[in-house]
C-alpha positions, 0 to 999 in steps of 0.5 A: 548059130542058134542051139537049144538048152538042154530038156532039163534046163529049160520051160515047154509049153506043158508047163504053163498048161493049166497052171493058171499063169499065163506066158509073160513077156519080157520082151514084147512081141509089140516092141519088135523091130521086124517080123523075124524079131517078133516071132523070136520073142515068143522063144519060152527064154523070154517068157516068165510065168506071170498072174493072169491080171498082171499080165493082161492088165497091169504088164500090158499098160506099163508096156504100152506106156514105155512105147509112148515114151519111146515115141516122144524121146528125143534120143536112145532109150533102154528099157531093162525087165526081168523077174525077181525072186523071193526065197520061198519059190513057187514052181510049175510044171514037170520042169519046175518053171519057177515063179518070179514074186516080183516084175522090174521094167526100168 
């Protein structure tokens, strides 16, 4: 059964508005096998604040390259993505969403 995080523990669309950050997917919509999964990838729990240039250019290229690799791989491929945070945290919005200082994709 799907349960929402308490409001005090989740990001909201308004947190991103005017922040200068994109909502960057950790599991890209384009990687999802079904329309339902694609729709679910737009949940804010699958996103982190991401610099626009990074999200729309660098990260998008990495995601595209991963998809190309998966298509030619001869077996299962596991991809792990996530945010990393330094001690000093930048936060955005009313919910104080943490802005990662780095992202990784393995």
